[in-house]
N, C-alpha and C positions, 0 to 999 in steps of 0.2 A: 504494500500500500504506500502511495506517495505521501510524503509529509506535506501538509498544507499549513504553512506558517510563514510569517514575514520575519520572524526572528526565532532564535533558539529559545524555547520555553524552558526556563531554568529551574525555579524552585517549586517545591512540592505543593505548598498549600493552595495557592491560587494561580500559580504559574508566573514566572518572571521572564523578562527578556535578557538574554546574555549579551554582553557588550565587550569592554576593552580587554586586551590581553597584553602579551609581552612587548617590550620596547623593540623598535626596529628603525631602520632608516626612513626618511621621509618619503613622500610620494614619488613614484618612478615616472619616467617620461611618458607623456600621453601617447597612446597608440592611435594613429589616424587611419581611417579607411580611405583608400585612394579615391580621388574625386570622380574618377570615371565609373566607380562602382556605386550603383544606386540600390535602394532598399529592395527593389524587385529582383535584383540579381543575387541577393543573399539567400542562403538556406534559411528555413523557418527559425531554427535555433539562433542563427547569427542575427536575424532580424530582431528577435526579442532581446538579445544581448545588446545590440546597438540602441534599442529603445530604452534600456535601463537608465541611461543618463537622463533622458527626458522625463522618466517616471520620478526619479529623485528630485528633479527640478520642477515637477508639477506641470509639465507641458503636454502630458498625455493623460487622458481620462483613465482612471483605474479600471473602470468597467470595460474599457477597450483592451487593456493590457492583461488583466487577470481573468481566468476562467470563472464562470458562475460558481462552480464548486468551491473555489478558493474564497470568493467573496461571501459565500454562504457561511464558511467557517470563520473568516476574518473580514467583517464588513468594511466597506470603504472608509467609513468614519474612523474605525479603529486603525486601519492601515495608515491613514493620514496622521493620526495621533502618534503612532509609533515612529513614522518617518520624521515627524517634527521633533520628537524626542532625540532621535539619533543625530539629527542636524544640530539641535541645540547643544548636544554634548561634544560632537566631533567636528563641527564647522560646516560650512556650506559644501554641497556636493560639487565635485570637480569633473571626474572622467573615469572611464574604464581603463584600468592599468593593464590587465591581461585577462585572458580567459583560456581555460583548458577543458575541451569537450569531454563528456562522458557518454559516448555514443551519439545518436542523432537527436536525443530529446533532453539532454542534461549537460550542465557545464559548471565548473568551479571558476568563479570570477573574483578578481581583485579589483576593488573600486576605491578610488581616492576621494577622501574628504579633506578639508583644510588641515585637520590635526591628526588624521589617522587613515589607515587603509583597511577597508573591510574585506573579509573573505565571505563570499556568498555562494550558496548552492542553489542553482536555478534549474527548474524542470518545466518543460512545456508539454502540452497535450499533443500526441502524435498526429491527430486528425486536424484538418483545417477548421478554424483559423489559427490553430497552434498557439492558443493563449497559455499564459503561465499558470501552472497548477501548483507549483511549489517554489517558494523563495525563502531561504533560511539563511540568516546572517549568523555564521558560526563563530565570529570573533572579529576583533580589531587589533591591529598592531599600531602602537602609538610611538611617536618619537619624543625623546628627551623628557620622559615622565619620571616621577619620583614619589616617594611616600609623602614628602612635604607638599608637593603639588596636589596630591589627592586629598590630603588633610585639609588644605585650604578650600578645596571644592566641597568637601563634606561640611565644613564649618559654615559655608555660605548657603546651605540648604535652609529653606523656610521652616519654622517650627523648631523641633529639638532633635539633635542628631548626635551620635557617638560611635566610636569604633575602637578597636584594639587589634594590633598585630604583635604576636609574640612567638619566640622560639621556645620549645620545651626540651628539657634534657631527660635522661633516663631516670634521674632521681625525683622527677616530678616538679622540678623548679621551672620557672618561666622567666625569660628575659624579654622585656617589652621593647619592641623596636619603634613603635609609633602608637599614639592614642589620642583620642579627643573625648572628653566626658566619660572616662572609663568607669567611674563610680556612680554615674547617674542611672536611675532606674528607668527602663523603657518598657512599653508594651512590646512583646516579642511575637505575638500571634502564635502560629503553630510550631515555632522553635521550641516551645515548652514540651513538645512530645519527646524530646531527647531525655527529659527526666524520667519519663515512663520507660523508655528503652534502657536507661541506666538501671532502674529497679528490676526490670525483667532480666537483664544480664546478671545482676547480682543474685537473683533467685535461682537462676540456672547454675551459677557458679557454686552456690551453697548446696546444690542437690535437691532443693525444694521443688524445682520444676525442670522439665526438659524442653528444648526447642520443639520437639515433636509432639508435645502434649497438645490435646485438642480442647478447644473452648468454643462456646457458641457465640455467634454474632448477635448478641442479646440486646444491644443498645443502638437505637437509630438516631442518626444526626444527618445534617447536610453532608452528602457523601460524594466520593469519586465514582467513576464508572466501574471501579473494581468491585464495589459491593452494592451499588445503587439498586440493582434489580434482584439481589439475593433475598430469599425468604428469611424472615426473622428466625434467629436461633440456628441458622446454618452453621454446621461445625467447620472449624478451620484450625490449623495448628498455630501455636504461638508464634512460630517463625513466619508463617504467612501473614498473620495479623500485623506483626511488627514491620514486615516488608511493606505492606500497604500503608501503614501509619507513617513511615518515614519517607518512602520513595514517592508516593502520590498524595501524602497527607490525608489519607482516608479517615474521616471523622468517626464513622461508625466503628471501624476497627479500633480507633483510638479509645473511644469510650468503653468499648467492650473489654479492651485490655486493661484500662484503668481500674474498672470494677472487678475484673478477674484477679488482678494483682493486689488490689486494695488501695483505696484512696489514701488511707493513713500510712501505708507502707511507702507509697510514692513520696508523701510529704516527709517521712523520716529520711528517705534517700536524699531528697533535696537538702535537708538540714545537714546530713553527714558529709555531703559533697562540699557544702558551704554556700550560703546565700546571704548577701549583705543586708537584705531587708525582707525576710520571709513573710512578715505581716501583710505586705502588699499582695502576695500571691495566695495566702492561705485564707479560707479553705481552698484546696486545689480543685478548681472547677473542671467538670467534663465540658466538652465542646457544646453539647446541647444545652447544658445549664447556662453557659455563658451567652449563647445566642438567645435563649429564652428570657434571661434577665435583661439583656440589652433591648429586647423587643417589647418588654412589659414595663413601662415607666413606673407604675404604682408599686409593683413587686420589687423592682430595682431599688426604689427609694427606701422601702422597708429593709431590704438587704443591706444597703449601704449604711443605714443608721444603726444597725445591730452590731453587737459585739461578735467576736469570732465564734464563740460557743452558740450564740443565738443564730448566727448565720448558718451553722451546721444544722441546727434544729429546723430552720426554715427550709433548707434544701430537702430535708426528709419530709416535712409536713406538706410542702407545696410541690412534691414530686409530680403530681398529676398535671400541674400547670407548667412544669419544666420539661415538656416533651416536644418533639418535632412538630406534631400536629397542632400544638397550641401557639406556635411562633407566628407572629404577625410580620410577614416579610416586608410590608410597607415601612415598618419601623426601622428596618435594617437597610433601607435604600435611600436614606437621606444624608449620606456622607458619614464622616466619623461619628460613631455612637459610643459614648461612655468608654473611650479607649484609655482614659486616665483613671478609671475606677473598676470596671468589670473587665478583667484581662488576666493574663499571666505576665508577670514582670520579672526582669532581670537586668543587671548592668552588664556592660561588656566584660568586666572582670568576673562576674558570676558565670558568664558563658565560657570564658577562658577556662575556669576551673571545672566546669561541667565537661568540656571537651577533654581536658587533661584526665579527668576521672575515667571517661570512656576509653581513652587510649591506654591508661594504666591497667585496665581489666584484661587486656591482651586476649580478648575474646574474638576469634576470627569471624564468627557468625555475626556478631553485632557490628563489627567494622565492615563486613561485606554488605550488610543491610544499609548502613550509612552511605556506602559507595554506589548503590544502585542508581540513584539520581545524583550526579556530581554537582548539580546546581550552577555550574559555569559552562561556558562554551567549550567544545572540543579543543579549539586552538589554545584556550587558557589552561585546560587540564592536561594537555599532552606532556608538559615538562615535569609533571609530578608522578612519582611511583604510585601514590595513593591519594585519592580525594574522597573525603567523607563530608556529607553536607546535610543540613536541615535549615529550612527557612520558613517564614510565615508572613502572611499579610492579610489585611482587611482595609477598608477605607480609612486612611489616615495612619496606617501602620505598615512598615515593612522591616523585616529583620532577616539577616543572612549570617550563618555561621559555618565555617569550614575547618576541618582537620586535615592537614596536608602532610605528606611525607615526600621528601625530595629523593632524587636518585641516589644520593649518598647516605640516606637513612635519617636525615635530620627532620624533626617534626616541627610544624608551624601551625598556629591557630590564627585565623582571620575571622573577626566577627564585627558586625556593624548593625546598627538599628537607627531608624528614622521615624519619628512620630510627629503628627501635626493634627491638633484637635480641631483646627479651623477649616481644613481642606484636605482632599485626597492627595497622597504623595505620588510622585512619578516613579513607578516601579522600575521601568526600563532604565531610567537615569541612575537610580541607586544601584541596580545590578551592575551597570557599567563601572560605577565607582568602586564597588567591591572587587570586580575583576581587575581593575587597575591596582588595587592593593595586592591582590594575589600575584599579579605580574611583576610587582616591584620587589618581591622577596624570593628567596630560594637559596641555592648553594652559592 
């Protein structure tokens, strides 16, 4: 099946656009088509490659360039927004640098912007009019980048932002290479699911559970395609549930795992790993509880005014109101909703020690699960021996955390979060900034 995307969809929770990668020389000389050659003389694939420049410069209608199936998956307005975000980050579009065909219907293209060169996988429909069915930006190479430059760009984001880049040694110590607001608490969206994975890993390590143990898909929430159509209580192994939870951020699998392991057990794991402000995150909510509280202003107000013990009682007594069927979706479609109160919170430092804990367990299965979805583009990931990832987002929230191992065996953590209570954040832009952090470190 062809990929229908305008960018590499990077993080699990609600999908992110992959952006910047390793440093490289600036744009290469422009390749010109001989004046005697007109569009009619070009093969269909070459025609679409030649038109790519006009698409980036908005001189060709998207409905003319892309196949209906592409625009059904990625509507024209969304395409325009993504392209605008790419241009805002990497400068105005310039020209096609080079192209390498993959048969008669696909090509790998290098396209120059002012401050970077994009690598693009382009595919066309074989039948006339040979419109584009797949366009995936797999990464950017940027010239003269640095941690200091990325830090300045992160600091300039509207709202509240923070990040941390650190190397880890075998003794569990961290050497911070760069940071901004490392101790500030941020809403982290689905990145919280790493705490559930940490508790599952420890229960397996203690012999209390096995990865192959079967548990029912007993709790329903907004879900991914992985479980959306599955009957309630469908049996699945803990390994499968964890894979869904981390790689595609499946919320039904997450809630089922949370209650199978025990809410209090996950909370104890969070405390044992170390968290600088656990009161902001306790009680540790399931995804459906968080969505339901956000969507019910009256119940949310009661919850926020209560003590922690009373909050726990409320979760039990109001369980019938905290279900997927009772969620008013209109309440969740009005931009950032209670992201500073009903959430899972952590600082960049907290997430550094969470990643360090997962590394220290030396559990191959847990690390493999974290590596299913690397969260960054192939171009950014290829220099690393291992890439483990979890991210999360909702309106006003994006968070991305990576555990990386270099070819020499050195371990690095890159984590960043951006919150804005007043407006939605630009996911593609932030993903690009995180990839630039990843590109700026290594051996």
